[in-house]
A tleap script that builds the chain and sets N, CA, C and O, in Angstrom:
source leaprc.protein.ff14SB
mol = sequence {
  NMET SER ASP VAL ALA VAL PRO LEU PRO ILE
  CYS PRO GLY ASP ALA LEU GLU ASP GLY GLY
  ARG GLY VAL ARG PHE GLU VAL ARG VAL GLY
  GLY ARG PRO THR PRO ALA PHE VAL ILE ARG
  TYR ASP GLY ARG VAL TYR GLY TYR LEU ASN
  GLN CYS ALA HIE VAL PRO MET GLU LEU ASP
  TRP SER GLU GLY GLN PHE PHE GLU THR GLY
  GLY LEU TYR LEU MET CYS ALA THR HIE GLY
  ALA THR TYR GLU PRO ASP THR GLY LEU CYS
  VAL GLY GLY PRO CYS ARG GLY GLY ALA LEU
  GLN ALA VAL ARG VAL GLU GLU GLN PRO ALA
  ALA VAL PRO GLY ALA ALA THR THR VAL VAL
  TRP TRP PRO ASP THR TYR ILE GLU ALA PRO
  ALA ALA ALA SER CSER
}
set mol.1.N position { 109.204 73.719 -22.554 }
set mol.1.CA position { 109.653 73.738 -21.175 }
set mol.1.C position { 110.517 74.984 -20.986 }
set mol.1.O position { 111.343 75.302 -21.841 }
set mol.2.N position { 110.338 75.657 -19.918 }
set mol.2.CA position { 111.041 76.900 -19.617 }
set mol.2.C position { 112.367 76.590 -18.860 }
set mol.2.O position { 112.430 75.658 -18.058 }
set mol.3.N position { 113.400 77.380 -19.134 }
set mol.3.CA position { 114.668 77.216 -18.376 }
set mol.3.C position { 114.703 78.093 -17.132 }
set mol.3.O position { 115.670 78.067 -16.371 }
set mol.4.N position { 113.666 78.852 -16.935 }
set mol.4.CA position { 113.626 79.783 -15.756 }
set mol.4.C position { 113.086 78.998 -14.559 }
set mol.4.O position { 112.000 78.420 -14.616 }
set mol.5.N position { 113.865 78.989 -13.476 }
set mol.5.CA position { 113.452 78.345 -12.279 }
set mol.5.C position { 112.286 79.098 -11.644 }
set mol.5.O position { 112.297 80.328 -11.584 }
set mol.6.N position { 111.313 78.383 -11.184 }
set mol.6.CA position { 110.185 78.980 -10.452 }
set mol.6.C position { 110.180 78.486 -9.041 }
set mol.6.O position { 110.223 77.273 -8.836 }
set mol.7.N position { 110.130 79.366 -8.028 }
set mol.7.CA position { 110.138 78.872 -6.664 }
set mol.7.C position { 108.832 78.109 -6.345 }
set mol.7.O position { 107.746 78.503 -6.770 }
set mol.8.N position { 108.971 77.033 -5.603 }
set mol.8.CA position { 107.809 76.219 -5.221 }
set mol.8.C position { 107.577 76.377 -3.700 }
set mol.8.O position { 108.526 76.275 -2.923 }
set mol.9.N position { 106.338 76.622 -3.276 }
set mol.9.CA position { 106.061 76.830 -1.851 }
set mol.9.C position { 106.236 75.529 -1.060 }
set mol.9.O position { 105.900 74.439 -1.523 }
set mol.10.N position { 106.777 75.693 0.155 }
set mol.10.CA position { 106.918 74.557 1.085 }
set mol.10.C position { 105.910 74.701 2.224 }
set mol.10.O position { 105.130 73.785 2.486 }
set mol.11.N position { 105.927 75.873 2.913 }
set mol.11.CA position { 105.107 76.035 4.065 }
set mol.11.C position { 105.014 77.539 4.441 }
set mol.11.O position { 105.810 78.340 3.950 }
set mol.12.N position { 104.074 77.914 5.287 }
set mol.12.CA position { 104.061 79.300 5.820 }
set mol.12.C position { 105.308 79.465 6.713 }
set mol.12.O position { 105.730 78.519 7.378 }
set mol.13.N position { 105.889 80.671 6.718 }
set mol.13.CA position { 107.061 80.942 7.538 }
set mol.13.C position { 106.858 80.669 8.987 }
set mol.13.O position { 107.788 80.249 9.675 }
set mol.14.N position { 105.634 80.901 9.488 }
set mol.14.CA position { 105.372 80.712 10.962 }
set mol.14.C position { 105.254 79.242 11.303 }
set mol.14.O position { 105.058 78.925 12.476 }
set mol.15.N position { 105.359 78.322 10.353 }
set mol.15.CA position { 105.371 76.883 10.652 }
set mol.15.C position { 106.700 76.433 11.208 }
set mol.15.O position { 106.816 75.331 11.742 }
set mol.16.N position { 107.742 77.313 11.080 }
set mol.16.CA position { 109.103 76.985 11.508 }
set mol.16.C position { 109.518 77.823 12.693 }
set mol.16.O position { 109.594 79.048 12.602 }
set mol.17.N position { 109.790 77.157 13.820 }
set mol.17.CA position { 110.259 77.846 15.033 }
set mol.17.C position { 111.776 77.671 15.113 }
set mol.17.O position { 112.315 76.597 14.846 }
set mol.18.N position { 112.441 78.762 15.488 }
set mol.18.CA position { 113.870 78.726 15.616 }
set mol.18.C position { 114.355 77.561 16.449 }
set mol.18.O position { 114.008 77.467 17.627 }
set mol.19.N position { 115.158 76.656 15.869 }
set mol.19.CA position { 115.689 75.464 16.619 }
set mol.19.C position { 114.616 74.459 16.895 }
set mol.19.O position { 114.822 73.560 17.711 }
set mol.20.N position { 113.458 74.568 16.244 }
set mol.20.CA position { 112.372 73.647 16.519 }
set mol.20.C position { 112.112 72.721 15.357 }
set mol.20.O position { 113.006 72.449 14.556 }
set mol.21.N position { 110.883 72.234 15.261 }
set mol.21.CA position { 110.532 71.276 14.239 }
set mol.21.C position { 110.751 71.832 12.861 }
set mol.21.O position { 110.577 73.026 12.617 }
set mol.22.N position { 111.146 70.931 11.939 }
set mol.22.CA position { 111.276 71.323 10.516 }
set mol.22.C position { 110.076 70.820 9.752 }
set mol.22.O position { 109.193 70.169 10.309 }
set mol.23.N position { 110.054 71.125 8.482 }
set mol.23.CA position { 108.989 70.678 7.569 }
set mol.23.C position { 109.627 69.886 6.458 }
set mol.23.O position { 110.564 70.348 5.806 }
set mol.24.N position { 109.118 68.687 6.244 }
set mol.24.CA position { 109.581 67.780 5.221 }
set mol.24.C position { 108.865 68.111 3.932 }
set mol.24.O position { 107.723 68.570 3.945 }
set mol.25.N position { 109.549 67.874 2.797 }
set mol.25.CA position { 108.945 67.967 1.472 }
set mol.25.C position { 109.694 67.056 0.558 }
set mol.25.O position { 110.791 66.606 0.888 }
set mol.26.N position { 109.111 66.763 -0.621 }
set mol.26.CA position { 109.714 65.835 -1.552 }
set mol.26.C position { 110.310 66.527 -2.735 }
set mol.26.O position { 109.725 67.466 -3.276 }
set mol.27.N position { 111.510 66.058 -3.158 }
set mol.27.CA position { 112.173 66.521 -4.363 }
set mol.27.C position { 112.515 65.292 -5.191 }
set mol.27.O position { 112.171 64.175 -4.803 }
set mol.28.N position { 113.174 65.473 -6.303 }
set mol.28.CA position { 113.687 64.348 -7.098 }
set mol.28.C position { 115.163 64.553 -7.290 }
set mol.28.O position { 115.603 65.663 -7.590 }
set mol.29.N position { 115.928 63.516 -7.126 }
set mol.29.CA position { 117.370 63.525 -7.366 }
set mol.29.C position { 117.631 62.349 -8.298 }
set mol.29.O position { 117.319 61.212 -7.945 }
set mol.30.N position { 118.179 62.585 -9.447 }
set mol.30.CA position { 118.385 61.513 -10.412 }
set mol.30.C position { 117.130 60.838 -10.847 }
set mol.30.O position { 117.140 59.654 -11.185 }
set mol.31.N position { 116.042 61.571 -10.847 }
set mol.31.CA position { 114.755 61.015 -11.260 }
set mol.31.C position { 114.003 60.268 -10.141 }
set mol.31.O position { 112.883 59.802 -10.349 }
set mol.32.N position { 114.627 60.158 -8.955 }
set mol.32.CA position { 114.010 59.401 -7.869 }
set mol.32.C position { 113.436 60.315 -6.802 }
set mol.32.O position { 114.058 61.323 -6.467 }
set mol.33.N position { 112.274 59.996 -6.261 }
set mol.33.CA position { 111.733 60.775 -5.165 }
set mol.33.C position { 112.700 60.751 -3.976 }
set mol.33.O position { 113.180 59.689 -3.579 }
set mol.34.N position { 112.973 61.905 -3.425 }
set mol.34.CA position { 113.978 62.031 -2.329 }
set mol.34.C position { 113.419 62.983 -1.268 }
set mol.34.O position { 112.951 64.067 -1.615 }
set mol.35.N position { 113.452 62.618 -0.018 }
set mol.35.CA position { 112.949 63.547 1.025 }
set mol.35.C position { 113.940 64.694 1.266 }
set mol.35.O position { 115.159 64.527 1.215 }
set mol.36.N position { 113.367 65.833 1.525 }
set mol.36.CA position { 114.148 67.025 1.893 }
set mol.36.C position { 113.454 67.656 3.089 }
set mol.36.O position { 112.352 67.261 3.470 }
set mol.37.N position { 114.137 68.666 3.684 }
set mol.37.CA position { 113.491 69.384 4.813 }
set mol.37.C position { 113.988 70.807 4.862 }
set mol.37.O position { 115.026 71.159 4.302 }
set mol.38.N position { 113.199 71.617 5.560 }
set mol.38.CA position { 113.544 72.994 5.815 }
set mol.38.C position { 113.416 73.235 7.319 }
set mol.38.O position { 112.498 72.721 7.958 }
set mol.39.N position { 114.348 74.025 7.883 }
set mol.39.CA position { 114.350 74.380 9.306 }
set mol.39.C position { 114.629 75.851 9.432 }
set mol.39.O position { 115.060 76.501 8.479 }
set mol.40.N position { 114.380 76.381 10.626 }
set mol.40.CA position { 114.764 77.751 10.935 }
set mol.40.C position { 115.813 77.698 11.993 }
set mol.40.O position { 115.698 76.947 12.962 }
set mol.41.N position { 116.865 78.510 11.814 }
set mol.41.CA position { 117.964 78.609 12.786 }
set mol.41.C position { 118.494 80.006 12.793 }
set mol.41.O position { 118.803 80.543 11.730 }
set mol.42.N position { 118.616 80.629 13.955 }
set mol.42.CA position { 119.127 81.988 14.070 }
set mol.42.C position { 118.378 82.964 13.158 }
set mol.42.O position { 118.957 83.869 12.557 }
set mol.43.N position { 117.043 82.732 13.086 }
set mol.43.CA position { 116.170 83.627 12.323 }
set mol.43.C position { 116.098 83.429 10.837 }
set mol.43.O position { 115.327 84.115 10.166 }
set mol.44.N position { 116.889 82.497 10.285 }
set mol.44.CA position { 116.903 82.249 8.834 }
set mol.44.C position { 116.438 80.817 8.550 }
set mol.44.O position { 116.475 79.939 9.413 }
set mol.45.N position { 115.999 80.622 7.298 }
set mol.45.CA position { 115.558 79.280 6.904 }
set mol.45.C position { 116.682 78.591 6.088 }
set mol.45.O position { 117.395 79.233 5.316 }
set mol.46.N position { 116.812 77.255 6.289 }
set mol.46.CA position { 117.809 76.446 5.613 }
set mol.46.C position { 117.173 75.176 5.159 }
set mol.46.O position { 116.339 74.613 5.868 }
set mol.47.N position { 117.550 74.695 3.968 }
set mol.47.CA position { 117.016 73.449 3.470 }
set mol.47.C position { 118.094 72.486 3.102 }
set mol.47.O position { 119.178 72.878 2.669 }
set mol.48.N position { 117.791 71.187 3.278 }
set mol.48.CA position { 118.740 70.131 2.993 }
set mol.48.C position { 118.006 68.902 2.506 }
set mol.48.O position { 116.814 68.737 2.769 }
set mol.49.N position { 118.733 68.017 1.778 }
set mol.49.CA position { 118.152 66.703 1.495 }
set mol.49.C position { 118.135 65.963 2.833 }
set mol.49.O position { 119.050 66.128 3.640 }
set mol.50.N position { 117.138 65.175 3.069 }
set mol.50.CA position { 117.007 64.448 4.320 }
set mol.50.C position { 117.757 63.143 4.255 }
set mol.50.O position { 117.176 62.059 4.304 }
set mol.51.N position { 119.084 63.276 4.140 }
set mol.51.CA position { 119.981 62.123 4.061 }
set mol.51.C position { 121.268 62.413 4.847 }
set mol.51.O position { 121.948 63.407 4.595 }
set mol.52.N position { 121.575 61.566 5.765 }
set mol.52.CA position { 122.809 61.669 6.540 }
set mol.52.C position { 124.010 61.552 5.574 }
set mol.52.O position { 123.976 60.792 4.606 }
set mol.53.N position { 125.065 62.328 5.870 }
set mol.53.CA position { 126.286 62.276 4.997 }
set mol.53.C position { 127.037 60.995 5.193 }
set mol.53.O position { 127.842 60.629 4.337 }
set mol.54.N position { 126.808 60.268 6.317 }
set mol.54.CA position { 127.511 59.012 6.579 }
set mol.54.C position { 126.942 57.881 5.742 }
set mol.54.O position { 127.647 57.262 4.946 }
set mol.55.N position { 125.663 57.624 5.932 }
set mol.55.CA position { 124.888 56.674 5.120 }
set mol.55.C position { 123.583 57.343 4.801 }
set mol.55.O position { 122.951 57.883 5.708 }
set mol.56.N position { 123.130 57.340 3.532 }
set mol.56.CA position { 121.967 58.123 3.168 }
set mol.56.C position { 120.633 57.629 3.778 }
set mol.56.O position { 119.745 57.118 3.094 }
set mol.57.N position { 120.557 57.820 5.119 }
set mol.57.CA position { 119.311 57.469 5.823 }
set mol.57.C position { 118.720 58.809 6.288 }
set mol.57.O position { 119.439 59.795 6.448 }
set mol.58.N position { 117.389 58.825 6.502 }
set mol.58.CA position { 116.738 60.043 6.923 }
set mol.58.C position { 117.191 60.415 8.331 }
set mol.58.O position { 117.447 59.549 9.168 }
set mol.59.N position { 117.287 61.747 8.579 }
set mol.59.CA position { 117.832 62.234 9.825 }
set mol.59.C position { 116.818 62.291 10.960 }
set mol.59.O position { 117.154 61.960 12.097 }
set mol.60.N position { 115.600 62.699 10.681 }
set mol.60.CA position { 114.644 63.053 11.738 }
set mol.60.C position { 114.297 61.900 12.691 }
set mol.60.O position { 114.109 60.751 12.290 }
set mol.61.N position { 114.224 62.270 13.954 }
set mol.61.CA position { 113.876 61.341 15.067 }
set mol.61.C position { 112.449 60.911 14.928 }
set mol.61.O position { 112.126 59.727 15.025 }
set mol.62.N position { 111.607 61.865 14.704 }
set mol.62.CA position { 110.203 61.670 14.380 }
set mol.62.C position { 109.881 62.712 13.368 }
set mol.62.O position { 110.687 63.617 13.151 }
set mol.63.N position { 108.740 62.634 12.732 }
set mol.63.CA position { 108.401 63.565 11.657 }
set mol.63.C position { 108.762 65.016 11.972 }
set mol.63.O position { 108.161 65.624 12.858 }
set mol.64.N position { 109.736 65.573 11.256 }
set mol.64.CA position { 110.124 66.975 11.405 }
set mol.64.C position { 111.063 67.290 12.555 }
set mol.64.O position { 111.433 68.447 12.751 }
set mol.65.N position { 111.458 66.262 13.329 }
set mol.65.CA position { 112.373 66.520 14.486 }
set mol.65.C position { 113.833 66.290 14.064 }
set mol.65.O position { 114.332 65.166 14.119 }
set mol.66.N position { 114.516 67.379 13.640 }
set mol.66.CA position { 115.884 67.284 13.157 }
set mol.66.C position { 116.891 67.780 14.173 }
set mol.66.O position { 118.033 67.321 14.175 }
set mol.67.N position { 116.508 68.689 15.022 }
set mol.67.CA position { 117.432 69.271 16.004 }
set mol.67.C position { 117.610 68.331 17.218 }
set mol.67.O position { 116.690 67.614 17.611 }
set mol.68.N position { 118.821 68.365 17.791 }
set mol.68.CA position { 119.045 67.694 19.060 }
set mol.68.C position { 118.283 68.512 20.135 }
set mol.68.O position { 117.771 69.590 19.832 }
set mol.69.N position { 118.210 68.026 21.339 }
set mol.69.CA position { 117.366 68.635 22.379 }
set mol.69.C position { 117.702 70.087 22.664 }
set mol.69.O position { 116.805 70.844 23.033 }
set mol.70.N position { 118.956 70.517 22.510 }
set mol.70.CA position { 119.336 71.868 22.787 }
set mol.70.C position { 118.976 72.847 21.682 }
set mol.70.O position { 119.065 74.059 21.882 }
set mol.71.N position { 118.563 72.337 20.496 }
set mol.71.CA position { 118.213 73.189 19.351 }
set mol.71.C position { 119.370 73.875 18.720 }
set mol.71.O position { 119.180 74.873 18.024 }
set mol.72.N position { 120.612 73.371 18.935 }
set mol.72.CA position { 121.808 74.022 18.343 }
set mol.72.C position { 122.350 73.257 17.130 }
set mol.72.O position { 122.963 73.855 16.245 }
set mol.73.N position { 122.134 71.975 17.088 }
set mol.73.CA position { 122.647 71.145 15.975 }
set mol.73.C position { 121.585 70.250 15.448 }
set mol.73.O position { 120.679 69.830 16.167 }
set mol.74.N position { 121.707 69.948 14.133 }
set mol.74.CA position { 120.872 68.900 13.530 }
set mol.74.C position { 121.583 67.578 13.870 }
set mol.74.O position { 122.811 67.510 13.917 }
set mol.75.N position { 120.774 66.532 14.106 }
set mol.75.CA position { 121.353 65.266 14.516 }
set mol.75.C position { 120.677 64.122 13.802 }
set mol.75.O position { 119.450 64.074 13.710 }
set mol.76.N position { 121.477 63.195 13.292 }
set mol.76.CA position { 120.971 61.972 12.673 }
set mol.76.C position { 120.488 61.003 13.749 }
set mol.76.O position { 121.241 60.645 14.655 }
set mol.77.N position { 119.237 60.585 13.645 }
set mol.77.CA position { 118.638 59.699 14.616 }
set mol.77.C position { 119.282 58.334 14.591 }
set mol.77.O position { 119.287 57.635 15.604 }
set mol.78.N position { 119.833 57.935 13.441 }
set mol.78.CA position { 120.407 56.579 13.333 }
set mol.78.C position { 121.854 56.556 13.800 }
set mol.78.O position { 122.218 55.664 14.566 }
set mol.79.N position { 122.677 57.472 13.386 }
set mol.79.CA position { 124.099 57.398 13.635 }
set mol.79.C position { 124.617 58.395 14.666 }
set mol.79.O position { 125.767 58.288 15.093 }
set mol.80.N position { 123.804 59.356 15.073 }
set mol.80.CA position { 124.235 60.374 16.005 }
set mol.80.C position { 125.146 61.431 15.438 }
set mol.80.O position { 125.715 62.221 16.190 }
set mol.81.N position { 125.300 61.465 14.108 }
set mol.81.CA position { 126.117 62.518 13.478 }
set mol.81.C position { 125.463 63.869 13.768 }
set mol.81.O position { 124.238 63.977 13.728 }
set mol.82.N position { 126.260 64.900 14.059 }
set mol.82.CA position { 125.726 66.246 14.302 }
set mol.82.C position { 126.228 67.190 13.227 }
set mol.82.O position { 127.364 67.106 12.761 }
set mol.83.N position { 125.310 68.114 12.846 }
set mol.83.CA position { 125.542 69.018 11.774 }
set mol.83.C position { 125.250 70.434 12.194 }
set mol.83.O position { 124.343 70.665 12.994 }
set mol.84.N position { 126.004 71.401 11.670 }
set mol.84.CA position { 125.695 72.797 11.881 }
set mol.84.C position { 124.496 73.137 11.058 }
set mol.84.O position { 124.485 72.860 9.858 }
set mol.85.N position { 123.456 73.740 11.658 }
set mol.85.CA position { 122.228 73.967 10.919 }
set mol.85.C position { 122.373 75.006 9.806 }
set mol.85.O position { 121.619 74.954 8.834 }
set mol.86.N position { 123.297 75.929 9.912 }
set mol.86.CA position { 123.431 76.981 8.947 }
set mol.86.C position { 124.374 76.653 7.808 }
set mol.86.O position { 124.373 77.358 6.798 }
set mol.87.N position { 125.198 75.585 7.935 }
set mol.87.CA position { 126.104 75.194 6.879 }
set mol.87.C position { 125.899 73.785 6.412 }
set mol.87.O position { 126.270 73.449 5.288 }
set mol.88.N position { 125.311 72.938 7.249 }
set mol.88.CA position { 125.182 71.508 6.943 }
set mol.88.C position { 126.425 70.724 7.168 }
set mol.88.O position { 126.448 69.526 6.885 }
set mol.89.N position { 127.479 71.348 7.671 }
set mol.89.CA position { 128.780 70.690 7.919 }
set mol.89.C position { 128.678 69.714 9.113 }
set mol.89.O position { 128.166 70.073 10.173 }
set mol.90.N position { 129.158 68.512 8.927 }
set mol.90.CA position { 129.144 67.524 10.017 }
set mol.90.C position { 130.336 67.863 10.939 }
set mol.90.O position { 131.506 67.895 10.557 }
set mol.91.N position { 129.903 68.115 12.210 }
set mol.91.CA position { 130.922 68.502 13.202 }
set mol.91.C position { 131.151 67.453 14.277 }
set mol.91.O position { 131.967 67.657 15.176 }
set mol.92.N position { 130.443 66.336 14.197 }
set mol.92.CA position { 130.612 65.253 15.133 }
set mol.92.C position { 130.005 63.978 14.631 }
set mol.92.O position { 129.000 64.007 13.921 }
set mol.93.N position { 130.596 62.848 14.985 }
set mol.93.CA position { 130.064 61.561 14.594 }
set mol.93.C position { 130.823 60.982 13.444 }
set mol.93.O position { 131.915 61.446 13.114 }
set mol.94.N position { 130.239 59.937 12.805 }
set mol.94.CA position { 130.974 59.132 11.827 }
set mol.94.C position { 131.257 59.855 10.515 }
set mol.94.O position { 132.060 59.360 9.725 }
set mol.95.N position { 130.648 60.978 10.251 }
set mol.95.CA position { 130.846 61.644 8.956 }
set mol.95.C position { 131.568 62.998 9.130 }
set mol.95.O position { 131.477 63.865 8.261 }
set mol.96.N position { 132.280 63.173 10.253 }
set mol.96.CA position { 132.967 64.452 10.515 }
set mol.96.C position { 133.698 64.933 9.263 }
set mol.96.O position { 134.454 64.189 8.639 }
set mol.97.N position { 133.451 66.199 8.911 }
set mol.97.CA position { 134.061 66.791 7.720 }
set mol.97.C position { 133.181 66.645 6.496 }
set mol.97.O position { 133.440 67.315 5.496 }
set mol.98.N position { 132.155 65.806 6.515 }
set mol.98.CA position { 131.198 65.678 5.442 }
set mol.98.C position { 130.178 66.772 5.588 }
set mol.98.O position { 130.313 67.641 6.450 }
set mol.99.N position { 129.167 66.743 4.766 }
set mol.99.CA position { 128.132 67.786 4.857 }
set mol.99.C position { 126.811 67.267 4.261 }
set mol.99.O position { 126.780 66.375 3.413 }
set mol.100.N position { 125.749 67.869 4.747 }
set mol.100.CA position { 124.425 67.628 4.142 }
set mol.100.C position { 124.329 68.333 2.818 }
set mol.100.O position { 124.988 69.356 2.630 }
set mol.101.N position { 123.536 67.836 1.889 }
set mol.101.CA position { 123.357 68.463 0.579 }
set mol.101.C position { 122.314 69.587 0.711 }
set mol.101.O position { 121.147 69.326 1.003 }
set mol.102.N position { 122.731 70.793 0.501 }
set mol.102.CA position { 121.854 71.951 0.640 }
set mol.102.C position { 120.787 71.971 -0.492 }
set mol.102.O position { 121.022 71.527 -1.616 }
set mol.103.N position { 119.646 72.494 -0.134 }
set mol.103.CA position { 118.544 72.799 -1.064 }
set mol.103.C position { 118.307 74.288 -0.992 }
set mol.103.O position { 118.195 74.832 0.107 }
set mol.104.N position { 118.227 74.970 -2.123 }
set mol.104.CA position { 118.066 76.414 -2.146 }
set mol.104.C position { 116.643 76.756 -1.664 }
set mol.104.O position { 115.659 76.424 -2.326 }
set mol.105.N position { 116.551 77.425 -0.503 }
set mol.105.CA position { 115.299 77.843 0.074 }
set mol.105.C position { 115.390 79.326 0.432 }
set mol.105.O position { 116.476 79.887 0.578 }
set mol.106.N position { 114.214 79.941 0.569 }
set mol.106.CA position { 114.144 81.350 0.924 }
set mol.106.C position { 112.774 81.640 1.572 }
set mol.106.O position { 111.779 80.973 1.287 }
set mol.107.N position { 112.761 82.636 2.433 }
set mol.107.CA position { 111.497 83.099 2.989 }
set mol.107.C position { 111.061 84.343 2.247 }
set mol.107.O position { 111.811 85.318 2.190 }
set mol.108.N position { 109.858 84.337 1.671 }
set mol.108.CA position { 109.344 85.453 0.913 }
set mol.108.C position { 108.055 85.996 1.492 }
set mol.108.O position { 107.391 85.278 2.239 }
set mol.109.N position { 107.660 87.235 1.187 }
set mol.109.CA position { 106.378 87.741 1.610 }
set mol.109.C position { 105.267 86.788 1.086 }
set mol.109.O position { 105.323 86.344 -0.061 }
set mol.110.N position { 104.300 86.494 1.902 }
set mol.110.CA position { 103.242 85.586 1.495 }
set mol.110.C position { 102.290 86.219 0.490 }
set mol.110.O position { 102.000 87.415 0.525 }
set mol.111.N position { 101.818 85.358 -0.409 }
set mol.111.CA position { 100.914 85.796 -1.430 }
set mol.111.C position { 99.458 85.687 -0.952 }
set mol.111.O position { 98.549 86.201 -1.605 }
set mol.112.N position { 99.245 85.031 0.162 }
set mol.112.CA position { 97.884 84.866 0.679 }
set mol.112.C position { 97.648 85.745 1.885 }
set mol.112.O position { 98.525 85.885 2.737 }
set mol.113.N position { 96.467 86.339 1.966 }
set mol.113.CA position { 96.168 87.231 3.147 }
set mol.113.C position { 96.189 86.413 4.440 }
set mol.113.O position { 95.763 85.259 4.489 }
set mol.114.N position { 96.709 87.072 5.490 }
set mol.114.CA position { 96.720 86.446 6.786 }
set mol.114.C position { 98.054 85.775 7.125 }
set mol.114.O position { 98.369 85.566 8.297 }
set mol.115.N position { 98.826 85.442 6.105 }
set mol.115.CA position { 100.129 84.800 6.375 }
set mol.115.C position { 101.208 85.876 6.122 }
set mol.115.O position { 101.137 86.638 5.158 }
set mol.116.N position { 102.180 85.906 6.997 }
set mol.116.CA position { 103.273 86.897 6.876 }
set mol.116.C position { 104.262 86.551 5.790 }
set mol.116.O position { 104.614 87.388 4.959 }
set mol.117.N position { 104.708 85.310 5.804 }
set mol.117.CA position { 105.719 84.844 4.846 }
set mol.117.C position { 105.450 83.418 4.370 }
set mol.117.O position { 104.706 82.666 5.000 }
set mol.118.N position { 106.060 83.069 3.263 }
set mol.118.CA position { 106.029 81.683 2.775 }
set mol.118.C position { 107.456 81.251 2.516 }
set mol.118.O position { 108.271 82.018 2.003 }
set mol.119.N position { 107.750 79.997 2.881 }
set mol.119.CA position { 109.082 79.400 2.605 }
set mol.119.C position { 108.946 78.708 1.260 }
set mol.119.O position { 108.026 77.919 1.042 }
set mol.120.N position { 109.869 79.012 0.365 }
set mol.120.CA position { 109.889 78.407 -0.977 }
set mol.120.C position { 111.258 77.800 -1.244 }
set mol.120.O position { 112.236 78.078 -0.551 }
set mol.121.N position { 111.294 76.941 -2.299 }
set mol.121.CA position { 112.556 76.356 -2.748 }
set mol.121.C position { 112.571 76.408 -4.251 }
set mol.121.O position { 111.524 76.439 -4.898 }
set mol.122.N position { 113.805 76.418 -4.823 }
set mol.122.CA position { 114.001 76.476 -6.233 }
set mol.122.C position { 114.598 75.135 -6.704 }
set mol.122.O position { 115.675 74.738 -6.258 }
set mol.123.N position { 113.896 74.456 -7.597 }
set mol.123.CA position { 114.464 73.274 -8.227 }
set mol.123.C position { 115.669 73.695 -9.088 }
set mol.123.O position { 115.750 74.835 -9.547 }
set mol.124.N position { 116.584 72.768 -9.293 }
set mol.124.CA position { 117.712 73.026 -10.186 }
set mol.124.C position { 117.994 71.805 -11.000 }
set mol.124.O position { 117.145 70.914 -11.045 }
set mol.125.N position { 119.120 71.698 -11.643 }
set mol.125.CA position { 119.437 70.574 -12.475 }
set mol.125.C position { 119.741 69.291 -11.670 }
set mol.125.O position { 119.639 68.184 -12.199 }
set mol.126.N position { 120.105 69.448 -10.424 }
set mol.126.CA position { 120.412 68.284 -9.545 }
set mol.126.C position { 119.187 67.937 -8.668 }
set mol.126.O position { 118.769 66.782 -8.601 }
set mol.127.N position { 118.637 68.941 -8.013 }
set mol.127.CA position { 117.506 68.722 -7.115 }
set mol.127.C position { 116.266 69.270 -7.833 }
set mol.127.O position { 116.017 70.475 -7.853 }
set mol.128.N position { 115.503 68.350 -8.416 }
set mol.128.CA position { 114.380 68.708 -9.273 }
set mol.128.C position { 113.060 68.670 -8.549 }
set mol.128.O position { 112.931 68.096 -7.468 }
set mol.129.N position { 112.078 69.301 -9.175 }
set mol.129.CA position { 110.695 69.287 -8.633 }
set mol.129.C position { 110.170 67.863 -8.751 }
set mol.129.O position { 110.545 67.135 -9.670 }
set mol.130.N position { 109.298 67.462 -7.817 }
set mol.130.CA position { 108.701 66.134 -7.882 }
set mol.130.C position { 107.816 66.019 -9.104 }
set mol.130.O position { 107.284 67.016 -9.591 }
set mol.131.N position { 107.661 64.817 -9.592 }
set mol.131.CA position { 106.769 64.565 -10.746 }
set mol.131.C position { 105.337 64.953 -10.376 }
set mol.131.O position { 104.905 64.766 -9.239 }
set mol.132.N position { 104.631 65.481 -11.326 }
set mol.132.CA position { 103.226 65.854 -11.113 }
set mol.132.C position { 102.451 64.600 -10.735 }
set mol.132.O position { 102.718 63.505 -11.229 }
set mol.133.N position { 101.488 64.790 -9.848 }
set mol.133.CA position { 100.637 63.637 -9.452 }
set mol.133.C position { 99.849 63.143 -10.646 }
set mol.133.O position { 99.298 63.941 -11.405 }
set mol.134.N position { 99.793 61.831 -10.816 }
set mol.134.CA position { 99.029 61.247 -11.893 }
set mol.134.C position { 97.597 61.150 -11.520 }
set mol.134.O position { 97.267 60.938 -10.353 }
set mol.135.N position { 96.719 61.301 -12.499 }
set mol.135.CA position { 95.271 61.167 -12.198 }
set mol.135.C position { 94.813 59.834 -12.554 }
set mol.135.O position { 93.636 59.518 -12.382 }
savepdb mol mol.pdb
quit
C-alpha cells in the first residue's frame, strides 16, 4: 500500500454553479461510509462532510441543495443552522461557533477531452476513500 495520496475525481467542474447545487460523494470516516459534498462559491470549490455541526444529520434540502435561497450561506435543512461556504463556520442557528468538517478538494485541468476541469478530493488518515465495490 502506498503512503502517497492520490486525488479521486468527484465531478466535472462545470457541474458546479456558483451558489448553486452541490455534488454529493461518499467517503469513509472511522471505517464507516459517510456522505460528503462539494460546492462552488465565489469561483472556488469547497468540500465538507455532509453532517451538521449541531447534530450529525445531512444538510441538503433535496439532493445537492445545500445553499439557502440567496446562495450566500449553506443551510441545514433540519435545524436551520447557517454556515459560511468558504470556511464552514456556523454563523447562525444552534451550532453557532461550530464548523463543518472540511474535505480537501481542488479543481484541476480535466484529463478527458471536452471537459475544462475536474473537481477532485484527497483521502487522508481521517477522511478515507470508500471501500472498493465488491463483485
